[in-house]
N, C-alpha and C positions, 0 to 999 in steps of 0.2 A: 510620562510626558505631560499629562494634564497638570500635575503638581508643579512641574518645572515652568510651564507656561504661566500659571497663576503667580508663583513666587517671583518669577523674573519679569512679570508684567509684560510678557512677550507672547501675544496670542498666535503669532506665526507658527510657533512650535506645534501647538495643538491643531492648528488649521492644516498644517502639512502632513502630520502623522495620524491624526484622529478625525480630520474633517469637521472639527467643531468651530462654529462661528462665535463671535463675541455677542453678548457677554459670556465669558467662560464660567462654567459652574465650579463651585468649590469642592474638590474631591475629599470625601470622608471615608477613610479605610476602616473597616470593621472586621475583626476576626470573629467568626461565628463560634469558635471554641471559647474565646474569652467572653463573648456575649452569653453563651449558655451557662458558663460558670457564674457570671454576674446574676443571671436570672435565678439560678439555683440558690444563691445566697439570699436573694430577696424573698424567696418563697412564693412568688406569684409571677404570672406572665401577663404583662399589660403594656400597651404602647408607651405609656409614661416611663416605664422602666427602660425602654430602648432609648428614649430621648435623654434620660439621666445618664445612661451608659455612654452615649455619644459625648455628652458634656465632660464626663470624667476622663474619657480617652483623649479628648482635645486638651484638657488641662494637663494630662500627663506629658504631652508633647510641648507644653509651654504656651498653649493657646487658651487662656482663661475666657470663659463665656458664660453668661447667666442662662438659666434654662429658658426664660421667656424670650431672650434674644435669639437663642438657638431655634426655638419654635418659629420665630418670625422669619428666620432664614429659610427654614423648611417650608413654611407656608408660602413664601415668595417664589419657591422653585429655584433657589439659588445654588443648590447642591447636587453633587453626583455621589450617591451612596454606593460604596463598593463592599459588598458582603463576601468575604473570602472563606472558603472551606466549610460549606454547609455539611459536607460529609464528615467533618471532624467533630461534629456534635455527638456526644455519646448517646447510644440507643436509638432505635427506630422511632420510639415515642418522642424522644427529645428533638430529633430532627424534624418530625412532623409539627411539633409545637413551635419551633423556630420558624418553620415555613409559614404557619398561620400568622405569626407575629409580623413577618415580612409582608405578607399580603395586606394586613391591617395598615402597615406603614405606607404601602403604595396607595391604598385607598384614601388615607388621611392626608398624605402629602403628595398628591398625584402630579404636581407640576415638576417634581424633581426627576432626575435620571437614576435608574437603579440597575446594578449589575450584581449577580449572585454567581459564585463559582462552586462547583462540586465535582468530585470524581463520579464518573458515570455509575459505577457499581453501587454507590450509596443513594443515587437519585432515583428511587423507586417508590411505589406505593403512595402513602400519604405524605411523603417528603416532597413529591412533585408539586411545584408551585402552580397555582391556579390563577386565572385572570388573564392579563395581557402580556405575561412573560413570553418571550420567544426563545426557544431552546437553540443554542449554537454549540456545536461540537468542535472543539479545537482539534485541528488536523495535524498530523506529523508533517515535518518539512517535506515538500516535494522538490524536484530538481531545481525549479526556478527559485524556491525559497533558499535552498542551499547555496546557489550561485550568488544571490543577493547578500546573504550573510557572509559568505567567504570574501566577497568583494570588499565589504565593509571591514572585515577582519584584516585583510591584507593592507588596506588603506591605513588602518591604525598601526599595523606592524611597521610599515615603511614611512609612516608619518607623511603621507601624501593625500591630496584630495581624492575623494572616491572616484571622480571622473578621470583621474590620471592613472588609475590602476591598469586599464586596458591599453595604455599608450604603447605603440609598437617598439620593440627592442629594449624594453625596460626590465629591470629586475622584478618589480611588482607584478608585471604581466606574466613573466616566466613562473614566478611562485604561484600565482593564481591559476594559471593553466595547468601546471603540474599537480596542484592540489585537487582541482576539479576532476582531472583525468584519473587521478588515483582513487577517488571516491566513486565516480559514476561508472567506471568500467569494472568495478569489483563487486560482485553480487553479495559477498560476505561482509563487505565494509559498509555499503550503502544503507542497509537496514539499520545500522547503528547510528547513522547521522540523522537522527529524527528530531533533535531539539538543540537549542543553542549551547547547552553545557557539553553535550556529547560531541557536537560538531567542533567546538572549540578544542576539546581534548585531542581529537583527530588532527586538527590543524597544527597543534603544538607538536605532536609526534612527527608530523611531516616536516615541520620547520627544523626540529632537532636532528632528524636523520636525512633531510633533503629528499626523502621519498617515503612512501608508506610501505611497511613490510609486506612481503608476498604472502606469508603464512598468517593465518588468523591468530594462532596462539602468540605469535610475535607481536602482532598489533595489540591484542588485548593485554599482553604483558606490559607493553609500553604505556598503554592508556592507564592501567592501574598505577604504574609509576607516577604518571603525571598527576592523577587524582590524589595519590598519597603525598604529593608535594615534593617529590625528589627533585624534579626539574626546578621548581620554584625556589627550593632551598639553595640550589647551585647559583641561581640568578641573584639571590639575596647576598650570598657570599661575595660574588663579584662586585655587586653594586655597593655593598657596605664595607668592602676592603677588610673583612674580618681577619684578624690575626690567626684565628683557628684554622683558616684555610691552609696554613703552612704546617699544621700539626698533624702528623700521621695518626697519633692516638685519637685526636678529635675526629678525624675523618672516619676511622674505624668505628668509633662510638656512634657517629651518625648513621653509618651503614647498618650496624647491628640494631639500632633503634628502629630503622625503617623495616628491616627484615622481620623484627619482632611484631611490628604493627601489621604487616602483611599476613603473617601467620594467624594473627587473631581474627582478621577479616575472613581468612580462608576457613577458619573453624566456625565462624558465624554462618558463612555460606553453606557449609556442610550441614550445620544444624537446621537451617531453613529447608535445604533440599530434603532432609530426612523427615521433616514434618509435613503436614497435609496442606498448609496454606503457602502463601508467598511472603509471609512476615514471621517475625519472632517477637514474643512479648519481651518487654524490657526486663522483666524478672528473670526470664529464661536466659537472656543474653548475659545479664549480670552474673547469674549462677554459672554460666559457661566460663566467664572470665575470672571468677574468684580464685580458682587454683593457680592461675597464671600470675596473679598479683601477689598471692601468698608466696609463690616461688621467687618473686622479685623483692621480697622482704617485708610485706605487709605484716604488722605485728599480730593482727587477729582478723577474724572474718569481717568484723564491722569496718575495719580500716580497708580491707580488700574490697568490700562493697563500695565504699566511698570512692576509692581509686578507680574502680570499674565504671562507676557512673560518671566521674569526671572525664575518664578516657572517652566514653561514648559521646559526651557533650562536645569535647574538643574535636574529636574526629569528624563529627557531623559538620562542624564549622570549617575545619581545615581541608578535608578531602572531598566532601560531598558524595563519597561512595555510599555511605549509609545515611538514610534519612528517617526521621522519626515521624510517627503518626500519632497525634494527640499526646505525645510524650509517654505513651504506654506501650508502643511497639515500634519495631524497626524493620525496614526493608531496604534492599539495594536500589540505587537510583535507576539502574537498568538491569533487567534480568540477565543480560549477557555477562555482566561482571560477576553476578552471583554464580552463574554456571561456570565461568572461567576459573574463579577462585576455588570453587569446589573441585574442579578437575585438577588444578594445580596442587591442591592439598592432597588429593588421592595419589597423584604421581610421585609425591615425596614420601609415601608410606611404603612399608614392605610390600613387594610385588604380590605375593600370595595373599597377604592380608587384604589388599585392595580388591583382588578378584573375589574374595569372599564377601566383601562389603557390597560390591556392585551386582553380584549374581541375581539377587531378587528383583533388580530394577531393569533388567535387559530389555524388556518389552514395554516399559512405561514411558509415555510421552514426556513427562516432566524430566526424566533423566537422560533422554536421548542425546541432547546437545552436550551434556556433561561428559557422557561416555565417548562422544565423538572428539571433543577437545582433549580428553584424556589420551586418546591415540596420538594427537598432535604433540602433547607434552612429552610422552614417552619416545616419540620419534626424534624429538630434539635431544633426548638424553642418549639414545643408542639405537642402532638397527635391531639389536637383539631384543630389546624391550618391546618394540613395535611388533616384531615378528611373533614373539611369545603371546602378545595380546591378541593379534589377529587369529593365530592358531587356536587360542583358547575360545575366542568368540565363535569361530566356525564349529568347534566341538560342542557348542551349546545350542546349535540350531534347532534341535528337536526333530519330531517326526512328521508333523502336519504342516501344511502350507501356512496356516495362521501363525504357527510358532516360528517357522523358518524366515518368512518375509521380513519382519522387523529386524532380525539379527543380520540378515544378509544386506539389508539397506544400510544398517549401521556400518558394516564392514566396507561397503561401497563408498560411503561418505568419507570414512577414514582414509581409504586408499587414495581417493581424489585429493584430500587435504595434504597428504604426506608425500605425494609424488615429487621426486627430486630432493626430498629431505632424508629419507631412509629407504633401505632396500629390504624386500622380503626374500626369504629363502625360496628356492624353486618349488619345494613341496607345498609350502603355504600358499604361494601364488597359484599353483595348479588347483588346490582345494578351493581357493577363492573363486577362480574362474568357473569351476564346476557348479558352485553354489549359485552364482549369478545366472548361469544358463538355466538352472532349474527353477528360478523364481523371477527375478527382475526382467530377464530377457523375454519373458512371456508377452510383454506389451509390444514387442517389435511387430510391425506389419508382416503378415503371412508367417507368424511363428508356429502356427498349427496347434497352439494351446487353446483348449476349449474356453468358451465364455464363462462357464461355471468356475473353472480354476482361476482364470484371470480375475474374476470378481472376488474370489476368496483372497487372492494376493492383495487386491486393491483395498478390500475392507480391512485387512490386517495392517496395511500401510496407513490407511486413513486414520487409524487410532493415534498415529504419531504426529499428525497435523503438519505444521510448517517445517518441521525438521526434515521431512522427506519430500519437500516441495518438488524437487527436480524429478523424482521418480513418479510423482503424481502427474507432472507435466508430460513425462514419457507415456503415461497411460492414456492421455488425451489423444495420442497418435496411434492407438491400437487399431487393428483392423476390424474390431467388433464394436458395433454401435452402442450396445448396453454398457460396455466398459468405458468408452469415450464419454458418454453422457454422465455416468456416475463419477468419473474422475473429475470432470468439470465442476460438478456439484460439490465434491469434496474440497477442491482447490480454493473455491471462491472466498471462504472466510479467512484464509491464511495468506492471501496475496495483498501486497501493497498496491496502491494505484498504479505505479509504474510497472510492476510485475503483471498486473491484470491486463493493462493495455498493451503489454508486450506479447500476449498470446494470439497474435494475428493469424497464426496457422489455423486456428479454429474456424476462420471464415472459409477455409477450404474443406471443411468437413463434408463427408459424403451424405450426411443426414441433416435435415433442417433443425431438429429438436436441440441438439447440442449448440448449434449456432444461436438459436433463440434464447436458450439458457444463458449463454455467454453475453449476448447483446443486452438482455434484461439486466444482468449484473453490472454491465458498463453504465447503463442509464441510472441505476441506483447509486453508483459511486459518484459520477460526475457527468451531468447532462451536457453541458457545453463542450467538455472535452470529448464526449462520445461523438457528437456531430462533427467536430473538427477531425477527429481520428478517422471516422468513416470516409470523410472527403479525401483524406490523404492516402488511403489504402490504394495500392497499385494493382492489387489482384483480388478478385472475389471468386470463390468456388461456385459450382453450379447451383448449390442449394442456398447460397447466401441471399440472392435477391428474393427468393420465396420466403425466407425467414424474415427479412426486413418488411416485406409486404404484410405478412401475417401478424407482425408486431405493430402495424400501423395504428390500431387503437391506443396502444401504449405510447407510441411516438407522439400521437396527436395530443396527449396530455402534457407533453413537454415542448413540442416543436410546432411552428406554424406550418401551414400546408405547403408553403414555398420551400421550407427546409426538407420536408418529407419528399416532395417532388424531386429536389436536388439529390437526395440520398438514393432514391430508386434509380434516377438517371445515371448517377455515378456507377451504381452496381451494374446497370445495363451496359454501360460503355466499357467496363473493366473486367467483365466476366468472359472467360474463353469458351464456355459451353454454349453451343448454338441453341439447344432447347431452352436453357435458362434465359438467354437473351430474347428469344421469341416470347417467352412467358412474361418477362419484364416489360417488353414493349406493349404487349396486350394489356397488362395490368395498368400501365400508365394511361393508356387510352380509356380504360374503364373508369379509373378513379379521378382523372383530372381532365376536365373539359377546358383546355388551356391552349392558347396559340403556340406555346413552347412545345407542347406534346406533339402537335400536328407538324411543327417544323422538324422535330426529331423523326417522326414517321416519314415525312417527305424525303428526308435525307437517307433514311434507312432503305426506302423503297428502291432507290436507284444507285446508291453509293456504297452500301454496306458490303463488306467482303464476303459475307456468308449468303449463299442463295436462299437458305431457309429463313433467315431474318428478312431478306428482301420479299420473300413470298408472304411472310406474316404481315409485313407492312402493306403489301398489296391487298391482303384480306381486310385490314383495318380501313384502308382507303375506300375500297368498294363498298364496305358496310356503311360508310358514312354518306354514300351517294344514293340517289333515288333510282336504283337500277331494277330492271325487270328480272324475273326468274331466268329468262333466256340469257340475258346479259351476264348474270352471275355465273351461269354454266360456261359461257364463252370465256370467262376469265379464270376458270379452273384449268389446271395443267392438263388434265385428261378429259376435259369437256363433259364431266359427269356430275358436277354439283358437289363433289367431295374434295376433301383436302388432298393434295396441296393446291394453293393458288398459283397463278402464273407468275413467273419471274419477269418483272418489268424491265430487266436489263436485256432480255431477249426480244427480238422483233416479232410481230405477228406476221408470219410468212404466208405466202400464197398457198402453200401446202396445207397449213393449218386451216385457212379459210375454206379450202376445198373439203377437208375432212369434216369440218363443222357443218357445211352445207349438206353433206350426205347424211350426217347423223341426225340433224334436225329437220330434214326434208325441206330445205330452203335453197334459194338460188345463191350463187356466189355473190352477186351484187347485194342481196338482202343481208348476207352475213357481214360483208364489208360495211354496209350502212350501220349495222348494229355496233361494230367496232368504232366507227366514226363518232357515234353518239357517246360511247364510253370515253373516248379520247377527249372529247369536248368537255366532259365533266371532271375528268381527273385533274388534280392540281399538279401532277407531274407528267412528264412526257410518256405517252404510250407509242412505241415505235411501230409504225405501220409500213410494211415493206413496199406496198404499192405507191406510197408517197415519196419513197426515197429517190425515185427517178425524176421527180419534178423539182 
């Protein structure tokens, strides 16, 4: 956007999207990998080398500039230097050296703007930039981001202004609404829509099919098709009026080529799954492809290597499925595609051979999603294959809870994914139900399963992380405090923001510690959203107000006293437990000397539906007055100086006056006089029966 503004001499573009005012800085893009390679060739690391590199890069793009003129621009603060891919610099020492060079650049040319990007995993130790750099973590798309992106996408698709997309009764609105609904209502699809590329792929699938597939394997299959260019090729045929479109041989050739490419990607996916990391070295991928290109007619290994390298380069540009890192290694653009292609590869092997391949990985987190998707692929092929797979998995359960829980969780996920697609035989379904009752059903309230056993199941599931998210959420509803708290701790690292803020049932937990853990996690994720979310909650459990109050020091670090007051007030008004509401009212009075608190207490004293809240309000009001010990006792329900206080909704009767006179050895008139004094001080009405007749 900045470059467009500068080149088009239109500052409005940068102002609207980047909030930059005139004069606009000149954007200078710098690849940290290219910079490190340049520094290595020079044999030294000095700021003058960076300036020389900048001049060379500008010249390469047709912008000739002398070194002294470039330095003048930098000294004047006329530039915005964009250093991309600090993580792509080879070795920890190399990244640290480049970081120090960038710090020197900032110090020397301080008037300019500087942006440095890096993957989080490489931004550690001495690589971390010192000085006035502010770290900003790029977040995945949230629901609002997805809506904004899809609205723009539909506008481009239908060639209408963005503001016309939501016009009533129009095709763009129907497409937009259907697409948003298809993503936001499906827990399996939404996590995939985290960036522009993947959201675009999903949007194309929706446009082609007029809906999103119900089954994950169908969606992933279509997405891979899109990324491999099958849809784009069809569009090109139509637009280009290619004669080949009428040639059955040409069509078959195109299909066979695409099928061959998919198989190669699937083999690469299996190779990465079978290794320890999430990448494969270029040498390993080329080695994997050499036999395939020899089969296709490469004269020798050297030619096969050349073809393999060309294939990788072209596919990275064409499909975007595989991306390179420093040109030395490859990974899939999203883990989901790696897992799906590995599952697709396994589903097309001999059945027994596949079972032998996956047996060592049944309880490994890395493989859980692959094994689940494998069930979906076999369900698409036949009922028999799914049934054989489930029966085999159930036979691999093992004897201990730690062995059984991960396998049963895998079976449960497969059954959920394939419902309505394939049928299990009665014997397999019965074995599955028995396995669930022995493990996952332990988290049901009043299951009778001990906390020790539940925690063992939980720890076994916890090793699988996000893959068993739904089962961990079930554990947060266990009848046992230790299980609920541990389940929340396990869940937090694996939940998206939307998922985390969706766990509102935790506010109804019977113990305050799980609620505190949950609220602390919300604050760490999104402070502003936490405040809004709490305001919007319609129900708070009995322990929620107490948890909120105990977190006041943490809240105070993020919120004003007004916001904290509002949150405690909301909890007081929306909790159904009388004790919790009394406690909340008392806490508000102690922590906030505010006219709003006393107005709340005044209303509660006479208008609250709970007599116990009214009595607590009376307690707080009497405590705020200059009352004698006798007057305090007169306002206790039992005239004894102990809880509870009187309910101000009830009148002070003649019978009560007589009883008080006898207890305190006073005349009836003296007791009435004391009540008159109290009534005169109270800011709310104290109903005196003897006044009612006047």
